[in-house]
VEXDREN-2710 file (C-alpha; in Angstrom, 1 decimal):
% VEXDREN-2710
k/r/px/py/pz
1/MET/83.2/78.5/128.9
2/ARG/82.6/82.3/128.7
3/THR/79.3/84.1/128.9
4/PHE/78.7/87.5/127.3
5/SER/75.8/89.9/127.5
6/ALA/75.2/93.5/126.5
7/GLN/72.4/96.0/126.3
8/TYR/71.7/94.5/122.8
9/ILE/72.9/91.6/120.8
10/PHE/72.6/91.6/117.0
11/THR/72.8/87.9/116.1
12/ASN/71.8/88.2/112.4
13/ALA/69.7/85.1/113.1
14/GLY/66.6/86.9/114.4
15/PRO/65.6/90.3/115.9
16/PRO/68.0/92.0/118.3
17/LEU/68.2/90.5/121.8
18/LYS/67.9/92.9/124.7
19/ARG/70.3/91.8/127.4
20/GLY/70.6/88.3/125.9
21/LEU/73.3/85.8/126.7
22/ILE/76.0/84.3/124.5
23/PHE/77.8/81.1/125.7
24/THR/81.1/80.3/124.0
25/ASP/83.9/77.8/124.3
26/GLU/87.4/79.2/125.1
27/ASP/88.3/79.1/121.4
28/GLY/85.4/81.4/120.5
29/THR/83.0/78.8/119.2
30/ILE/79.4/79.7/120.0
31/ARG/77.8/77.1/122.3
32/SER/74.4/78.6/122.7
33/VAL/72.4/81.9/122.7
34/LYS/69.7/82.7/125.1
35/ASP/66.9/85.3/124.8
36/THR/66.3/86.6/128.3
37/GLY/63.5/88.9/127.2
38/GLY/65.5/91.7/128.7
39/ASN/65.4/90.2/132.2
40/LEU/69.0/89.4/132.8
41/GLU/69.9/88.0/136.2
42/GLU/73.1/89.3/137.7
43/LYS/75.7/86.5/137.8
44/GLU/79.4/86.8/138.6
45/SER/80.3/84.7/135.5
46/VAL/78.5/87.0/133.0
47/GLU/80.7/89.5/131.2
48/PHE/78.2/92.4/130.7
49/TYR/78.9/95.3/128.4
50/ASN/77.2/98.6/127.9
51/GLY/76.8/98.6/124.1
52/ILE/75.8/96.3/121.2
53/ILE/77.4/93.0/120.6
54/VAL/77.7/92.0/116.9
55/PRO/79.5/89.3/114.9
56/GLY/83.0/90.0/113.5
57/PHE/83.2/92.3/110.5
58/VAL/83.9/91.1/107.0
59/ASN/86.0/93.4/104.7
60/CYS/85.0/92.5/101.2
61/HIS/87.5/94.7/99.4
62/CYS/90.9/95.7/100.5
63/HIS/94.4/96.2/99.0
64/LEU/96.7/95.4/101.9
65/GLU/99.8/95.7/99.7
66/LEU/99.1/99.4/99.1
67/SER/99.2/100.4/102.7
68/HIS/102.6/102.1/102.3
69/LEU/100.9/104.7/100.1
70/LYS/98.8/106.2/102.9
71/GLY/98.8/110.0/102.5
72/ILE/100.9/109.9/99.3
73/ILE/98.1/110.5/96.8
74/PRO/96.0/113.7/97.4
75/ARG/92.3/113.7/97.7
76/GLY/89.9/114.6/94.9
77/THR/92.2/113.7/91.9
78/GLY/89.4/111.7/90.1
79/LEU/89.9/108.1/89.2
80/SER/91.9/108.6/86.0
81/GLU/94.6/110.7/87.7
82/PHE/94.5/108.4/90.8
83/ILE/95.3/105.4/88.5
84/ARG/98.2/107.2/87.0
85/LEU/99.6/108.2/90.4
86/ILE/99.2/104.6/91.7
87/ARG/101.2/103.4/88.8
88/SER/104.0/105.9/89.4
89/SER/104.0/105.6/93.2
90/ARG/103.4/101.9/94.2
91/GLU/107.0/100.7/93.8
92/SER/108.7/100.6/97.2
93/ARG/111.4/98.8/99.1
94/THR/110.1/95.4/100.2
95/GLU/110.7/96.0/103.9
96/GLU/108.7/99.3/103.7
97/LEU/105.8/97.7/102.0
98/VAL/105.7/94.7/104.3
99/SER/106.0/96.8/107.4
100/ALA/103.1/99.0/106.4
101/ALA/101.0/96.0/105.4
102/SER/101.7/94.3/108.7
103/ALA/100.6/97.4/110.6
104/SER/97.4/97.5/108.5
105/ASP/96.7/93.8/109.3
106/ASN/97.0/94.5/113.0
107/SER/94.8/97.6/112.7
108/MET/92.1/95.7/110.9
109/GLU/92.2/93.0/113.5
110/CYS/91.8/95.5/116.3
111/GLU/88.9/97.2/114.4
112/GLY/87.0/93.9/114.3
113/VAL/87.7/92.4/110.9
114/VAL/87.7/88.6/111.0
115/LEU/87.4/87.8/107.3
116/CYS/88.9/89.8/104.4
117/ALA/88.9/89.6/100.6
118/ASP/92.2/91.1/99.7
119/ILE/93.4/92.2/96.2
120/CYS/96.9/91.0/95.4
121/ASN/99.2/92.0/92.5
122/ASN/102.3/90.3/94.1
123/ALA/103.2/87.9/96.9
124/SER/104.5/90.6/99.4
125/THR/101.6/90.1/101.9
126/PHE/101.4/86.3/101.8
127/SER/103.6/85.7/104.8
128/ILE/101.7/88.2/106.9
129/LYS/98.4/86.5/106.1
130/THR/99.6/83.0/107.1
131/LYS/100.2/84.3/110.6
132/SER/97.2/86.6/110.9
133/ARG/94.0/86.1/113.0
134/ILE/92.1/87.4/110.1
135/LYS/91.1/84.8/107.4
136/TYR/92.1/86.2/104.0
137/ILE/90.6/85.3/100.7
138/ASN/93.2/86.4/98.2
139/LEU/92.0/87.8/94.9
140/LEU/94.9/87.7/92.5
141/GLU/94.3/90.6/90.2
142/VAL/94.8/90.6/86.4
143/PHE/95.1/93.8/84.3
144/GLY/96.6/94.9/81.0
145/ILE/95.1/97.0/78.2
146/ASP/97.6/95.9/75.6
147/ALA/96.0/93.0/73.7
148/GLU/99.4/91.7/72.5
149/ALA/100.6/91.3/76.1
150/ALA/97.6/89.2/77.2
151/THR/99.4/85.9/77.3
152/ARG/102.3/87.4/79.3
153/ARG/99.9/88.9/81.8
154/MET/98.1/85.6/82.2
155/ASP/101.4/83.8/82.7
156/GLU/102.4/86.3/85.4
157/VAL/99.2/85.8/87.5
158/THR/99.4/82.1/87.0
159/GLN/102.9/82.2/88.6
160/LEU/101.5/84.3/91.5
161/SER/98.8/81.7/92.0
162/GLN/101.4/79.0/92.3
163/VAL/103.1/80.9/95.1
164/ALA/99.7/81.4/96.9
165/ARG/99.0/77.7/96.6
166/SER/102.4/76.8/98.1
167/THR/101.5/78.9/101.2
168/GLY/98.1/77.3/101.6
169/LEU/96.2/80.6/101.2
170/PRO/92.8/80.4/99.5
171/TYR/92.8/82.4/96.2
172/SER/91.0/83.2/93.0
173/LEU/92.1/84.9/89.8
174/VAL/90.1/88.0/89.1
175/PRO/89.9/91.0/86.7
176/HIS/90.8/94.4/87.9
177/SER/88.1/96.2/85.9
178/LEU/86.5/96.2/82.5
179/TYR/88.4/99.3/81.5
180/SER/91.8/97.9/82.4
181/LEU/91.7/94.6/80.6
182/SER/91.9/94.0/76.9
183/LEU/89.2/91.7/75.4
184/PRO/91.8/89.0/74.7
185/LEU/93.0/89.1/78.3
186/LEU/89.5/89.0/79.6
187/ARG/88.8/85.9/77.6
188/LEU/92.0/84.2/78.6
189/LEU/91.0/84.9/82.2
190/ARG/87.5/83.6/81.7
191/SER/88.9/80.3/80.3
192/LYS/91.0/79.9/83.5
193/THR/88.3/80.7/86.1
194/GLY/85.5/78.3/85.2
195/SER/85.6/76.9/88.8
196/ASN/86.0/80.2/90.7
197/ARG/84.2/80.3/94.1
198/ILE/84.7/84.1/94.4
199/THR/85.3/86.7/91.7
200/SER/85.4/90.5/92.1
201/VAL/85.8/93.4/89.7
202/HIS/86.0/97.2/90.2
203/PHE/82.8/98.4/88.7
204/MET/81.5/101.8/87.5
205/GLU/83.8/103.6/90.0
206/ALA/84.0/106.7/87.7
207/SER/81.7/108.3/85.1
208/ALA/84.6/108.2/82.6
209/GLU/84.5/104.4/82.4
210/ALA/81.4/104.2/80.1
211/LEU/82.9/106.7/77.7
212/PHE/86.2/104.8/77.5
213/LEU/84.5/101.5/76.8
214/ALA/82.1/102.9/74.2
215/LYS/84.6/105.1/72.3
216/HIS/88.1/104.8/73.8
217/GLU/88.0/108.5/74.6
218/GLY/87.9/110.7/77.7
219/PRO/90.0/110.9/80.9
220/ILE/90.9/107.2/81.2
221/MET/92.2/107.2/77.6
222/GLU/94.1/110.4/78.3
223/SER/95.6/108.7/81.4
224/TYR/96.7/105.7/79.4
225/ASN/98.3/108.0/76.8
226/ARG/100.2/110.0/79.4
227/SER/101.6/106.8/80.9
228/GLY/102.5/105.4/77.5
229/LEU/99.9/102.6/77.6
230/GLY/97.7/103.8/74.7
231/THR/97.8/101.8/71.6
232/GLY/96.3/102.3/68.2
233/ASN/94.3/99.1/68.3
234/LEU/92.5/98.8/71.6
235/LYS/90.2/95.9/72.1
236/THR/87.8/96.1/75.1
237/VAL/84.2/95.2/75.9
238/ASN/81.7/97.8/74.6
239/ASN/79.9/98.4/77.9
240/HIS/79.6/97.2/81.5
241/THR/76.6/94.9/81.0
242/GLU/78.3/93.0/78.1
243/GLY/81.4/92.6/80.2
244/ILE/79.6/91.2/83.2
245/LEU/77.2/88.9/81.4
246/GLU/79.5/87.7/78.6
247/GLU/83.1/88.1/79.5
248/ILE/83.5/87.3/83.2
249/THR/83.1/83.8/84.6
250/SER/79.6/82.8/85.7
251/SER/81.0/80.5/88.3
252/GLY/80.5/81.2/92.0
253/ASN/79.8/84.6/93.6
254/LEU/80.7/87.9/91.9
255/MET/81.3/91.1/93.8
256/LEU/80.9/94.3/91.9
257/VAL/83.1/96.8/93.8
258/HIS/82.4/100.6/94.2
259/ASN/79.3/101.1/91.9
260/THR/79.7/104.8/92.4
261/TYR/78.1/105.7/89.1
262/VAL/75.9/102.7/88.5
263/ASP/72.4/103.4/87.0
264/ARG/69.1/101.6/87.2
265/GLU/69.2/100.2/83.7
266/THR/72.7/98.7/84.3
267/ILE/71.6/97.2/87.7
268/GLN/68.6/95.6/86.2
269/HIS/70.6/94.1/83.3
270/VAL/73.5/92.7/85.3
271/LYS/71.3/91.2/87.9
272/ASN/70.6/88.5/85.4
273/ARG/73.9/87.2/86.7
274/GLU/73.2/84.9/89.7
275/ASN/75.0/85.1/93.0
276/LEU/75.8/88.8/92.7
277/PHE/76.9/91.1/95.5
278/TRP/77.4/94.9/95.4
279/CYS/80.4/96.0/97.5
280/LEU/80.4/99.6/98.7
281/CYS/83.6/101.5/99.8
282/PRO/82.1/104.9/100.5
283/ASN/85.1/106.5/102.1
284/SER/87.3/105.6/99.2
285/ASN/84.7/107.0/96.8
286/GLN/84.7/110.3/98.6
287/TYR/88.5/110.3/98.7
288/ILE/88.9/109.8/95.0
289/GLU/85.8/111.2/93.3
290/ASN/84.1/113.1/96.1
291/GLN/81.0/111.0/95.4
292/LEU/79.0/108.3/97.2
293/PRO/77.4/105.3/95.6
294/PRO/73.6/105.5/95.0
295/LEU/72.6/103.4/98.0
296/THR/68.9/104.3/97.8
297/LEU/68.8/103.1/94.2
298/LEU/70.6/99.9/95.0
299/LEU/68.2/99.1/97.8
300/GLU/65.2/99.9/95.6
301/GLU/66.6/97.3/93.2
302/ASN/67.0/94.7/96.0
303/CYS/70.7/94.5/95.6
304/GLU/72.8/92.4/98.1
305/ILE/75.1/95.0/99.8
306/VAL/78.5/94.2/101.3
307/ILE/81.1/96.5/102.6
308/GLY/84.8/97.1/101.9
309/THR/87.5/99.7/102.8
310/ASP/89.6/99.7/99.6
311/SER/93.3/100.7/100.3
312/LEU/95.1/103.2/102.4
313/ALA/96.1/104.9/99.1
314/SER/92.5/106.1/98.9
315/ASN/91.4/106.0/102.6
316/THR/92.5/107.2/106.0
317/SER/91.9/103.8/107.7
318/LEU/90.8/100.3/107.0
319/SER/87.9/100.5/109.5
320/ILE/84.5/99.0/108.6
321/ILE/82.7/101.0/111.3
322/GLU/83.9/104.2/109.7
323/GLU/82.5/103.1/106.4
324/LEU/79.1/102.3/108.1
325/LYS/79.2/105.8/109.8
326/THR/79.6/107.4/106.4
327/LEU/76.7/105.5/104.9
328/GLN/74.5/106.2/107.9
329/GLY/75.3/109.9/107.8
330/SER/74.3/110.2/104.2
331/PHE/71.4/107.7/104.2
332/PRO/69.9/108.1/107.7
333/SER/66.8/106.0/106.9
334/VAL/68.9/102.9/106.7
335/ARG/68.6/100.8/109.9
336/LEU/71.7/100.0/112.0
337/GLU/70.6/96.4/112.0
338/ASP/70.9/96.4/108.2
339/LEU/74.2/98.2/108.2
340/ILE/75.6/95.5/110.5
341/CYS/74.2/92.7/108.4
342/TRP/75.9/94.1/105.3
343/ALA/79.2/94.2/107.1
344/THR/78.9/90.8/108.6
345/LEU/76.4/88.2/107.3
346/ASN/76.2/89.5/103.7
347/GLY/80.0/89.7/103.5
348/ALA/80.4/86.1/104.8
349/ARG/77.9/84.9/102.2
350/ALA/79.6/86.8/99.4
351/LEU/82.9/85.1/100.4
352/GLY/81.3/81.7/100.8
353/GLU/82.2/81.6/104.5
354/GLU/78.8/81.8/106.2
355/LYS/79.2/78.4/107.9
356/THR/81.8/80.0/110.2
357/PHE/81.2/83.8/110.1
358/GLY/78.4/86.3/109.9
359/THR/75.9/85.2/112.6
360/ILE/76.0/84.5/116.3
361/GLN/74.7/80.9/116.3
362/PRO/75.7/77.6/117.9
363/GLY/78.6/75.9/116.2
364/LYS/79.9/79.0/114.5
365/LYS/83.0/81.0/115.3
366/PRO/82.2/84.5/114.0
367/GLY/84.2/86.6/116.5
368/LEU/82.3/89.0/118.8
369/LEU/82.6/92.7/118.7
370/LEU/81.3/95.5/120.9
371/LEU/79.9/98.7/119.5
372/HIS/80.7/101.5/121.9
373/ASP/79.0/105.0/122.3
374/THR/76.0/104.3/120.1
375/ASP/72.5/105.8/120.5
376/LEU/70.7/102.9/122.0
377/HIS/67.4/104.6/121.9
378/LYS/67.4/105.5/118.2
379/MET/69.6/102.5/117.4
380/GLU/72.1/104.6/115.5
381/LEU/75.9/105.0/115.3
382/LEU/77.2/108.4/116.5
383/PRO/80.2/110.3/115.2
384/GLY/82.2/109.0/118.1
385/SER/81.1/105.4/117.9
386/TRP/83.9/102.8/118.0
387/VAL/84.4/99.1/118.1
388/SER/86.5/96.7/120.2
389/ARG/87.0/92.9/120.0
390/LEU/85.6/90.6/122.7
391/LEU/86.7/87.5/120.8
END
């Protein structure tokens, strides 16, 4: 048995504990937690740390297979150009892709991620995940704007799902976004995902999305035309609300990812969908659009927030604490306790894994992290704050 203590412990099961005690089995399972009231007796067996102990982080949106694109796509291109550059840049030698993805898996583990929802367009990262200490939920992504190719696209992702099943990795079939799927493909996908536990969709990441859905005009349409993907008979949903409420499976949890340009009316409408989570990837949003999601608005509307990193094609790291530092810097009224909850418990709930992850409670195995160099008086992250794994 091991015993941990720190200046503060955020269990997510009650208020922060001052110099509390956590008792664990050797495999990391929590045996018990003790509130000392701040009066910790010195004992040789206690591992005491000058910082804040929190549960392991949950990364709710990642693209591990794009890790080899780090630094390739410049900042500030806007989403439409970013998409075009991804299409033209993502092909790479298998060994290069796998090496970069493996390094990213190791980096995320060191940065405290214990659970990750990872977008997959191919099977290149599956072998990495079967050996990783991180538990991956694989979201097998479907996209295709050509209505005539809908059946072929569906067959391709079905074949990918068979490979995932053979490795024993948990997976779901999910749409990329409402602007990148034809209506026939969306409906084929909906028919195949009636028992999904987890679904995610890139949502309102750019202001151009609404114009494209309404009129098939604007920067996204121009990007499709430049890439030879434009057709004379596009069939898509008319708006984001219609897409979420009518064309995406109502089964299980749904994560709306990015939300950079979401508005109050859309939030209020799509919240009619139950089991809804709003995933923020602020560093990616700044990288692509130089914009942050409207966190204050999301909180006013009582949205369930979770945190993701997106990919190294649109970020400099896959570090959850760096995402939290960005949010705190722009929204200083948000409590550190809430930021940690979004990155731990809320993420575990969104991925249906709260029985194991997200809280420091007896019987769970959430991982334990130490937040270093924080302001313990104001309870804030500092620019130099960092995280290490204890378990």
